[in-house]
C-alpha positions in Angstrom: -8.5 10.5 -32.4 -6.5 7.1 -32.8 -4.8 6.2 -29.6 -1.5 4.7 -30.0 -1.2 0.9 -30.0 1.5 0.4 -27.0 -0.7 3.3 -25.0 -3.7 1.2 -26.0 -2.1 -2.0 -24.6 -1.3 0.0 -21.5 -4.6 0.8 -21.1 -6.3 -2.9 -21.6 -3.7 -4.3 -19.3 -4.5 -2.1 -16.4 -8.5 -2.4 -16.9 -7.3 -6.3 -17.0 -5.6 -5.8 -12.9 -8.8 -4.1 -12.0 -11.4 -6.4 -12.8 -8.6 -9.1 -10.9 -8.8 -6.4 -8.2 -12.4 -6.4 -8.4 -13.0 -10.4 -8.7 -11.1 -10.6 -5.8 -12.9 -7.9 -3.6 -16.4 -9.5 -4.8 -14.9 -13.0 -3.9 -13.7 -11.5 -0.3 -17.2 -10.1 0.2 -19.3 -12.7 -0.4 -17.4 -15.3 2.0 -16.6 -13.0 4.6 -20.4 -11.1 4.8 -21.7 -11.7 8.1 -24.6 -13.1 6.1 -22.3 -15.7 4.7 -22.7 -19.4 6.0 -18.6 -19.3 5.4 -17.7 -16.2 7.3 -17.1 -18.0 10.4 -14.8 -20.7 8.7 -13.5 -18.5 6.4 -12.3 -16.5 9.6 -10.7 -19.8 11.0 -8.6 -20.3 8.2 -7.5 -16.9 7.8 -5.6 -18.2 11.2 -3.7 -20.7 10.3 -0.1 -19.9 9.0 -0.4 -21.7 5.6 -3.7 -20.0 4.6 -1.8 -16.8 5.4 1.1 -17.6 4.1 -0.6 -18.6 0.7 -2.7 -15.7 0.7 0.3 -13.3 0.6 2.0 -15.2 -2.1 -1.0 -14.6 -4.3 -1.0 -10.9 -3.4 2.6 -10.4 -4.7 2.0 -12.3 -7.7 -1.0 -10.1 -8.8 0.9 -6.9 -7.5 4.7 -7.8 -8.7 4.3 -10.9 -11.0 1.4 -9.7 -13.3 3.3 -6.4 -14.4 7.0 -8.0 -14.2 5.5 -10.2 -17.2 4.1 -7.6 -18.7 7.3 -5.4 -18.5 9.4 -8.5 -19.4 7.6 -10.4 -22.0 5.0 -7.8 -23.8 7.3 -5.1 -23.2 4.3 -2.7 -22.9 5.8 -1.0 -19.5 8.9 1.4 -19.7 11.6 2.0 -17.4 11.3 5.1 -17.2 7.4 5.1 -16.3 8.5 2.7 -13.6 11.3 4.3 -12.4 13.7 2.0 -12.9 15.6 3.8 -15.7 19.8 3.8 -14.9 20.9 7.1 -13.2 24.3 8.1 -12.0 25.7 8.1 -9.0 25.8 11.6 -8.5 21.9 11.5 -8.6 21.1 8.5 -6.3 23.6 10.3 -3.4 20.9 13.8 -4.6 18.2 11.1 -4.5 18.8 9.9 -1.0 19.1 12.8 0.9 15.3 13.9 -0.5 14.4 9.7 0.5 15.6 11.1 3.5 14.0 14.2 4.2 10.7 12.6 3.0 10.8 9.8 5.6 11.9 11.7 8.4 8.9 14.2 7.8 6.5 11.3 7.3 7.8 9.8 10.5 7.1 12.9 12.2 4.0 13.2 11.1 3.1 10.0 12.0 4.4 10.6 15.7 2.4 13.5 16.1 -1.2 11.7 15.0 -0.3 9.4 17.4 0.4 11.6 20.5 -2.9 13.5 19.3 -4.6 10.2 20.0 -3.0 10.1 23.4 -3.8 13.6 24.1 -7.5 13.8 22.9 -8.9 10.7 22.8 -6.8 9.3 26.5 -5.4 5.8 24.4 -2.1 5.2 24.0 -0.9 3.6 20.4 1.7 0.4 20.4 1.8 -1.1 17.3 4.4 -3.8 16.0 6.9 -2.9 13.9 7.7 -5.9 12.3 10.6 -5.6 9.3 9.4 -8.7 7.2 5.7 -7.2 7.1 6.8 -3.7 6.6 9.4 -5.2 3.4 6.5 -7.7 2.2 3.5 -4.2 2.2 6.2 -2.3 0.5 7.1 -4.4 -2.3 2.9 -5.0 -2.9 1.6 -1.3 -2.6 4.8 0.1 -4.3 4.8 -1.9 -7.6 1.2 -2.4 -7.7 1.4 1.7 -7.4 3.9 2.3 -10.5 2.2 0.1 -12.5 -0.8 1.7 -12.2 0.8 5.3 -12.3 3.1 3.8 -15.5 0.2 4.9 -18.5 -0.7 8.7 -17.4 2.9 9.2 -16.2 3.7 8.8 -19.9 0.9 10.6 -21.5 1.0 13.7 -18.5 4.5 13.4 -17.5 5.8 12.9 -14.0 4.1 15.6 -12.4 0.7 15.6 -13.2 0.5 11.4 -14.5 1.6 10.5 -10.5 -1.2 12.1 -9.2 -3.8 10.7 -11.8 -2.2 7.2 -11.0 -3.5 7.2 -7.4 -7.1 7.3 -9.4 -7.5 3.4 -9.9 -6.0 2.5 -6.8 -8.6 5.7 -5.0 -11.5 3.0 -6.8 -9.8 -0.2 -5.6 -10.1 0.7 -1.9 -13.4 3.0 -2.3 -15.2 -0.1 -3.9 -13.7 -2.5 -1.5 -16.3 -3.0 1.7 -13.6 -4.2 3.9 -11.8 -0.9 3.9 -14.6 0.8 4.7 -15.2 -1.9 8.1 -11.6 -0.9 9.1 -12.3 2.4 9.1 -14.8 1.1 11.9 -12.0 -0.2 13.9 -9.3 1.8 15.5 -6.2 -0.3 15.1 -7.1 -1.1 11.3 -8.8 2.4 11.0 -5.0 3.7 11.8 -3.0 1.4 9.6 -5.3 2.7 6.4 -4.5 6.2 7.2 -1.8 5.3 7.4 -1.2 3.3 4.1 -3.2 6.7 2.4 -0.3 8.8 3.5 2.1 6.4 2.5 0.4 7.0 -0.9 0.5 10.9 -1.3 4.0 10.2 0.0 5.2 7.9 -2.5 4.0 10.5 -5.5 6.1 12.9 -3.7 8.7 11.1 -3.7 8.5 9.7 -7.4 8.0 13.1 -8.5 11.1 14.3 -7.3 13.1 10.7 -7.5 11.5 9.1 -9.8 13.2 5.8 -8.9 11.3 2.9 -7.5 13.7 1.1 -5.5 13.9 4.5 -3.3 10.2 4.4 -3.0 10.3 0.8 -1.9 12.8 2.2 0.9 11.0 4.3 2.2 8.0 2.6 2.3 9.4 -0.6 4.0 11.1 2.1 6.7 8.4 4.3 7.2 6.3 0.7 8.1 9.0 -0.5 10.4 9.3 3.1 11.8 6.0 3.3 12.7 4.2 0.0 12.5 1.5 -1.4 10.3 0.2 -4.7 11.6 -3.4 -3.7 12.8 -3.7 -7.7 13.6 -1.3 -6.8 16.5 -1.6 -3.6 17.2 -2.3 -2.3 21.2 -4.2 0.1 22.0 -5.1 0.9 25.8 -7.1 3.9 27.9 -3.9 5.9 29.4 -3.3 5.0 32.6 -4.9 1.7 32.7 -3.4 -1.3 32.7 -2.0 -3.0 29.2 -3.7 -5.4 26.7 -2.6 -8.0 25.3 -1.7 -7.8 21.7 -4.5 -8.0 19.1 -7.2 -6.4 22.1 -8.8 -3.3 22.4 -11.2 -1.7 24.6 -12.6 0.4 22.0 
């Protein structure tokens, strides 16, 4: 079977994106692993505002700039596959209603999860609610996921393609040692599990609306309401005095 040249180019760009991600993961692991002589210095660097700003800028260039160049310069991505096609006003009204319902459902599940942690483990979770962080992460993840989702959506349609688009996302996460380390920390584990739930809800919302702007809106709103900044999350035993942000007795 001969692949369509346009599809082949999409797959090449997707493979290149994965290679860049794996290269960055490898560099981070070599520098930050406990046995590395650079680990302590890297930890100090990451606390500096200038370094943090630079790293997040690079993330956005990779997640947003890379597919934007492919879309605008090469024309190798489609508006329909990305969820950017024009819509009539009546479609916007229906899609917004669906988005509000998804946001409400996800927020309710997140709050229920926090309440269950309090009831079963005796831990009270008090995350930070930063609109700027939520907006940055929503743009980063939704643009990145839309890029990975576009080829399978065109091949198999929105219903199946959107789910298949999670495969490269899962590969990136599962091959990153930092993500496994996050699961060993309560605060960061909560943050990671919520991001995974965001990925699933984004697939559902994409299938229902195929509107990237509403996916970003939903991600931002949930990130702000639920709180995603594990660096300043507060975890405390119920009945104990509050802890300083960024600390935990776990």
